[in-house]
C-alpha positions in Angstrom: 72.3 -35.4 -48.1 69.4 -36.8 -45.8 66.6 -34.5 -44.0 67.0 -34.4 -40.5 65.0 -37.3 -38.7 63.0 -36.1 -35.6 62.4 -38.5 -32.4 58.9 -40.0 -32.1 58.4 -38.7 -28.6 59.3 -35.1 -29.7 55.5 -34.9 -31.7 54.1 -36.6 -28.4 55.4 -33.6 -26.4 53.9 -31.0 -28.9 50.7 -32.7 -28.3 51.2 -32.8 -24.7 52.2 -29.1 -24.6 48.9 -28.3 -26.5 46.6 -30.1 -24.6 47.8 -28.6 -21.3 47.8 -25.2 -23.0 44.0 -25.7 -23.8 43.3 -26.9 -20.1 45.1 -23.4 -19.0 42.9 -21.4 -21.3 39.5 -23.0 -20.3 39.0 -20.8 -17.3 39.8 -17.8 -19.5 37.3 -18.4 -22.0 34.6 -19.3 -19.8 34.6 -16.1 -17.8 35.2 -14.1 -21.4 31.9 -16.5 -22.4 30.2 -15.8 -19.2 26.1 -15.6 -19.4 24.5 -12.4 -19.6 22.0 -11.9 -17.0 18.6 -10.3 -17.8 17.7 -6.4 -17.7 16.2 -4.5 -15.0 12.8 -3.2 -15.6 12.6 0.8 -14.7 9.0 2.1 -16.4 7.3 3.0 -19.5 7.8 6.7 -21.2 6.1 8.6 -24.2 2.9 6.6 -23.9 1.0 7.5 -27.5 -1.8 6.3 -29.6 -0.2 5.9 -32.9 -3.6 4.8 -34.9 -6.9 4.4 -33.3 -9.5 2.0 -34.8 -12.9 0.8 -33.2 -11.6 -3.1 -33.8 -7.8 -2.4 -33.1 -5.7 0.4 -31.7 -1.9 0.7 -32.1 -0.1 2.2 -29.3 3.5 3.1 -28.7 5.9 3.4 -26.1 9.4 3.4 -24.7 9.9 0.8 -22.2 13.2 1.7 -19.9 15.8 -0.9 -19.0 19.0 -1.6 -17.0 21.6 -3.8 -18.1 23.3 -5.0 -15.2 25.8 -6.5 -17.4 29.8 -5.3 -17.5 29.6 -5.8 -21.3 27.4 -4.9 -24.1 24.9 -7.7 -25.2 22.4 -7.8 -27.9 18.3 -8.6 -27.6 16.3 -10.0 -30.2 13.2 -12.0 -30.8 11.3 -10.6 -28.3 7.7 -11.3 -27.7 5.5 -10.2 -24.6 1.8 -10.3 -23.5 1.0 -7.4 -21.5 -1.9 -7.4 -19.2 -3.5 -4.1 -17.5 -5.1 -4.5 -14.4 -5.3 -8.2 -14.8 -7.1 -8.0 -18.0 -5.3 -9.1 -21.3 -4.4 -5.7 -23.1 -2.2 -6.7 -26.3 1.0 -8.2 -27.8 4.4 -6.6 -28.6 7.0 -8.2 -30.7 10.4 -7.4 -31.2 11.5 -8.3 -34.5 14.7 -7.0 -34.9 18.0 -7.0 -32.9 18.9 -4.2 -30.3 22.7 -3.3 -29.2 22.8 -2.6 -25.7 25.6 -0.8 -23.7 27.0 -2.7 -20.5 26.2 -1.0 -17.1 23.9 1.7 -18.7 20.0 2.4 -19.0 18.1 2.3 -22.4 15.1 2.8 -23.8 13.2 0.0 -26.3 10.6 1.5 -28.5 7.7 -0.7 -28.7 4.5 -1.0 -30.5 1.3 -2.9 -29.1 -1.7 -3.9 -31.0 -4.5 -3.7 -28.6 -8.2 -5.4 -29.3 -10.6 -3.5 -28.7 -12.6 -5.0 -26.1 -14.2 -4.4 -22.9 -10.4 -4.4 -21.5 -9.8 -1.1 -23.1 -13.5 0.2 -21.9 -12.3 -0.6 -18.4 -8.9 1.1 -18.5 -10.7 4.2 -20.2 -13.1 4.4 -17.2 -10.2 3.9 -14.6 -8.0 6.9 -15.9 -11.2 8.9 -16.8 -12.3 8.2 -13.0 -9.1 10.2 -11.8 -6.9 7.5 -10.9 -3.7 7.6 -13.2 -2.2 4.6 -11.8 -2.7 0.7 -13.6 -1.7 -2.7 -12.5 0.9 -3.7 -15.5 2.0 -7.4 -16.0 4.2 -8.4 -18.7 5.0 -12.1 -19.5 7.1 -12.9 -22.2 10.5 -14.0 -23.6 13.4 -12.7 -25.5 17.0 -13.7 -26.5 19.9 -12.0 -24.9 23.5 -12.7 -26.1 26.7 -11.5 -27.4 29.2 -12.9 -29.9 26.6 -14.6 -31.8 25.8 -17.0 -28.7 22.2 -16.1 -27.4 20.0 -17.5 -24.6 16.3 -17.4 -24.0 15.6 -15.4 -21.0 12.0 -14.8 -19.6 10.3 -11.3 -19.3 8.4 -11.1 -15.9 7.4 -8.0 -14.4 4.3 -6.8 -12.2 3.7 -3.3 -10.8 1.9 -0.3 -10.7 2.5 2.3 -13.3 1.6 5.8 -14.0 -0.2 6.5 -17.4 0.1 9.8 -19.0 -1.0 10.7 -22.4 
């Protein structure tokens, strides 16, 4: 008994159906892999001096953001230069991966190495003169993504911020 013999056009029909199915699923895959948008900066909370030194001081704070994406995302490899009253204040680095839920506020704990130069002295003079607000400028980048696919996202912010110890 011989096995069944399939006509040649049957194999072509299967290839055609697979191709058609892939084109039909393309819009669904595109929507599922939508590029995440960046986070909205909300402010700084819980500002504290972790260690004080004559050459370098380490400052900690919780930076509040809002994730406008409907889906959870991850953030990693962040690096931000911080300027206070248009003077370089220090650099903060995010060296771990942070999982952020969708459509929610979240706190990002940061530490900042501050070089104790004239910038810090001018900040101290500003705060001791009775002013509790300073101009904060953030300039840096991070990677935001989901499902193992990350895109570079710039971090840019400038605005007045109240500082409370």
